[in-house]
C-alpha positions in Angstrom: 2.8 -27.9 62.6 -0.5 -26.8 61.0 0.6 -23.1 61.6 4.0 -23.9 59.4 1.6 -26.1 56.8 -0.7 -23.0 56.7 2.2 -20.4 56.3 3.7 -22.4 53.4 0.6 -23.2 51.5 0.0 -19.2 51.5 3.3 -18.5 50.2 3.2 -20.8 47.3 -0.3 -19.2 46.8 1.1 -15.9 46.8 4.0 -17.0 44.3 1.2 -18.1 41.9 -0.7 -15.0 41.5 2.2 -13.1 41.6 3.5 -15.5 38.8 0.3 -15.3 37.0 -0.1 -11.2 37.1 3.6 -11.2 35.4 2.4 -13.5 32.8 -0.5 -11.4 31.9 1.5 -8.2 32.1 3.8 -9.8 29.6 1.1 -11.2 27.2 -1.3 -8.2 27.2 -3.2 -7.5 24.2 -2.2 -5.0 21.9 -3.8 -1.3 22.0 -4.8 0.3 18.6 -5.7 4.2 18.5 -6.5 6.9 15.9 -4.8 9.9 15.4 -6.6 13.2 16.0 -6.3 16.9 15.5 -4.8 18.5 12.4 -5.8 17.0 9.0 -6.6 13.8 10.5 -10.2 12.3 9.9 -12.2 11.6 13.0 -15.2 9.6 13.7 -18.5 11.0 12.3 -16.7 13.4 10.3 -18.5 14.8 7.0 -16.1 14.3 3.6 -16.9 15.1 0.5 -17.6 13.0 -2.4 -13.9 12.3 -3.5 -12.4 14.1 -0.5 -9.1 13.5 1.2 -9.4 10.9 4.2 -6.3 11.0 6.5 -5.5 8.4 9.0 -3.0 8.1 11.7 -2.8 4.6 13.0 -0.6 3.9 16.2 -0.4 0.6 18.2 1.4 -0.9 21.2 2.9 -4.4 20.7 1.1 -6.3 23.6 4.4 -7.8 24.4 5.2 -9.4 21.4 6.4 -8.4 17.7 3.5 -6.7 15.7 3.4 -8.8 12.6 0.1 -7.6 10.6 -2.3 -4.8 9.9 -5.6 -4.7 8.4 -7.5 -1.7 7.2 -11.0 -2.2 5.8 -14.2 0.1 4.4 -17.6 -0.9 4.8 -19.6 1.0 2.4 -22.9 0.0 0.4 -22.8 -3.1 2.4 -19.5 -4.3 0.7 -16.3 -4.8 2.8 -13.4 -3.7 0.8 -10.0 -4.5 2.0 -7.9 -1.4 1.6 -4.8 -2.4 3.4 -3.4 -6.1 4.1 0.0 -6.0 5.3 2.5 -8.0 6.7 5.1 -6.0 9.2 7.4 -6.8 11.6 7.8 -4.0 14.3 9.3 -4.8 17.5 8.0 -1.5 19.7 4.9 0.2 18.5 3.3 1.1 15.0 2.6 4.7 13.7 1.6 4.9 10.2 -0.6 7.1 8.2 -2.9 6.4 5.5 -4.6 8.5 2.7 -7.7 7.5 1.1 -10.7 9.1 -0.8 -14.6 9.6 -0.1 -16.4 6.8 -2.0 -19.9 7.6 -3.1 -21.5 5.6 -0.4 -23.9 7.6 2.3 -21.7 6.1 5.1 -18.7 4.2 5.7 -17.6 2.2 8.4 -13.8 1.9 8.7 -12.3 -1.0 10.7 -8.4 -0.9 11.7 -6.9 -4.2 13.1 -3.4 -5.2 14.5 -2.1 -8.6 15.4 1.0 -9.4 17.3 3.2 -12.5 17.0 1.1 -14.1 20.0 -1.8 -13.9 17.6 -3.4 -11.3 20.0 -5.2 -8.5 18.3 -6.9 -5.1 18.6 -9.5 -3.6 16.5 -10.7 -0.3 16.4 -13.7 1.6 14.1 -14.4 5.1 12.8 -17.6 6.4 10.9 -17.1 8.4 8.0 -20.4 10.1 6.4 -20.6 11.9 3.2 -20.8 15.3 3.1 -22.4 17.8 0.0 -20.6 18.3 -2.9 -17.5 16.9 -4.3 -13.9 17.5 -3.9 -12.2 16.0 -6.7 -8.5 17.3 -7.2 -6.2 18.4 -9.9 -3.7 15.6 -11.4 -0.4 15.7 -13.1 -0.2 14.5 -17.0 2.7 12.8 -18.7 1.7 12.2 -21.9 5.0 10.2 -23.1 7.7 8.5 -20.6 9.9 6.1 -22.3 11.8 3.7 -19.9 14.1 1.1 -20.7 13.8 -2.4 -19.4 16.1 -4.0 -17.7 18.9 -4.5 -20.1 18.2 -1.5 -22.1 21.1 1.1 -21.8 19.5 3.8 -24.1 16.6 5.0 -21.8 16.3 5.8 -18.1 14.9 2.9 -16.2 13.6 4.6 -13.3 10.4 6.7 -12.5 9.5 9.3 -10.2 5.5 9.4 -10.5 5.1 12.5 -8.2 6.9 14.6 -10.9 7.7 12.3 -14.1 11.4 12.6 -13.7 13.1 9.9 -15.1 16.6 8.0 -13.7 18.9 5.7 -15.1 21.0 3.1 -13.2 24.0 5.3 -13.2 22.3 8.8 -12.0 19.6 7.0 -9.8 22.3 7.4 -6.9 20.9 10.1 -4.2 17.2 9.9 -5.8 16.6 6.5 -4.4 13.6 7.7 -2.0 11.9 9.2 -5.0 11.6 6.2 -7.3 7.9 4.5 -7.6 8.2 2.6 -10.7 10.6 0.4 -12.8 9.8 -2.0 -15.7 11.2 -5.0 -16.8 10.7 -8.2 -19.0 10.3 -12.1 -18.6 8.5 -15.0 -19.8 5.6 -16.2 -17.2 2.9 -18.9 -17.3 4.4 -19.4 -20.9 3.8 -15.7 -22.2 5.5 -12.7 -22.5 5.2 -10.2 -20.2 6.3 -6.5 -20.3 6.0 -6.0 -16.4 5.6 -2.6 -14.2 7.2 -3.1 -10.9 8.5 -1.1 -8.2 11.6 -1.0 -5.7 9.7 -2.3 -2.6 8.0 -5.5 -4.2 8.9 -8.7 -2.7 7.5 -11.4 -4.3 9.1 -14.4 -6.2 9.5 -12.6 -9.3 12.2 -10.7 -7.7 12.7 -7.1 -8.9 16.5 -7.4 -7.5 17.0 -10.4 -9.4 20.8 -10.4 -10.9 19.7 -9.7 -14.4 17.4 -7.0 -13.7 17.8 -4.5 -10.8 20.3 -6.2 -8.2 21.4 -2.1 -7.3 17.9 -1.6 -5.8 18.9 -4.5 -3.0 20.8 -2.0 -0.7 18.4 0.9 -0.8 17.5 1.6 2.7 14.2 3.4 1.1 12.2 1.3 -1.1 8.7 2.5 -2.3 5.8 0.2 -2.9 3.4 0.9 -5.7 0.4 -1.3 -5.8 -1.1 -2.0 -9.1 -4.3 -3.1 -9.9 -3.9 -6.1 -12.1 -7.2 -7.1 -12.1 -8.6 -4.3 -13.7 -5.7 -4.4 -16.1 -6.2 -8.1 -17.1 -10.1 -7.3 -17.2 -9.7 -4.0 -19.3 -11.9 -2.3 -17.0 -11.2 1.2 -17.8 -12.2 2.6 -20.6 -9.7 4.5 -22.9 -12.4 7.2 -23.8 -12.9 7.7 -19.8 -9.1 7.9 -19.4 -8.4 10.6 -22.2 -11.6 12.5 -20.7 -10.3 12.7 -17.4 -9.3 16.2 -16.3 -9.3 15.7 -12.4 -8.6 12.6 -10.3 -12.1 11.3 -10.2 -11.6 8.4 -12.6 -8.5 7.7 -11.0 -10.1 7.4 -7.4 -12.8 5.3 -8.4 -10.8 2.9 -10.7 -8.5 1.7 -8.4 -9.9 -1.7 -6.8 -7.7 -2.5 -3.8 -9.0 -6.2 -3.4 -6.8 -7.2 -6.0 -3.5 -5.5 -6.1 0.3 -6.0 -6.2 3.9 -4.5 -6.5 3.9 -6.1 -9.9 1.9 -6.3 -12.7 2.5 -8.9 -15.5 1.2 -8.8 -19.2 1.5 -4.7 -19.8 0.8 -5.0 -23.3 -0.1 -2.0 -25.5 -3.5 -0.6 -24.9 -3.5 -1.9 -21.4 -4.5 0.6 -18.8 -3.6 0.1 -15.3 -4.9 1.5 -12.0 -2.0 2.5 -9.5 -1.6 3.6 -5.7 1.8 4.9 -4.6 3.1 4.3 -1.1 2.2 7.9 -0.1 -1.7 7.3 -1.3 -1.5 8.6 -4.8 -3.9 7.2 -7.0 -3.2 7.1 -10.9 -3.7 5.4 -14.3 -1.0 4.0 -16.5 -1.8 3.8 -20.2 0.9 1.8 -21.6 1.2 3.4 -25.4 4.3 0.7 -26.3 5.9 -2.4 -25.0 8.6 -4.4 -26.2 9.1 -8.2 -25.5 12.4 -8.5 -25.0 14.9 -7.3 -21.9 16.4 -4.9 -24.0 13.5 -3.0 -25.2 11.4 -0.4 -24.0 7.9 0.9 -22.6 6.2 3.9 -23.5 3.6 5.0 -20.9 1.0 7.7 -20.8 0.5 8.6 -16.9 -2.3 10.4 -15.1 -1.5 11.0 -11.4 -2.7 12.5 -8.3 -1.1 16.2 -7.3 
């Protein structure tokens, strides 16, 4: 009888251990790694001032959906959140990101992913400042006139990579090229000529029925991030903008802590730093902005090549 009880207890113990092992396997933590080779930036690399930094981030899900990604730059004692993004990835994460080297002698970069179980993984990388500088050339568009949502005289859509403009009619086939749109609305009791983008998903919807509902079914919707804090506080000097012949001002003006895919109150004279989804920094100078949905905006733009 004792032998039977002993065997039964051992069997229960074995089942319990096996069950725990399976649960552990199903709830293992995500794993995050950085790509190497090619043009990817690696640990302890020397990068000159303004030089391009290319990160390739990969992560496994740890048995649950990946829901969050954060990228931070720690430089001169300041923690700067460069990317703070919600995601919904069932299997894995595989993304590339482009930044530029700051004036700091050393930067520590921190990458974090989290899944729906709130399990997380972190990895870090150090970049040191190299000699010289490596600021690059820019495109300059002195005057782009875009119609607001109910304007049929001017084009509505902008490809910031080459300055091409598209109407609501001929944008078909160019959806993957669009970075910027504009619309007018009243918010906070104030008139607001507004810059936006196809990838914006906030409450002031770009795809509203009286704005750009045709964007809704697009399979690719680029998210351009506007530095609204610098715009609201007039942090970019017009003389500096006029004198900019390389991308140094474009890179240093962009403050990633307070950015959005929508920038309100883009009145005449405002200068708005921005960053495209593929990592190009730029500046928009508003030359003209109507305060009606049938009006237009005139933009002067400088953007990295």
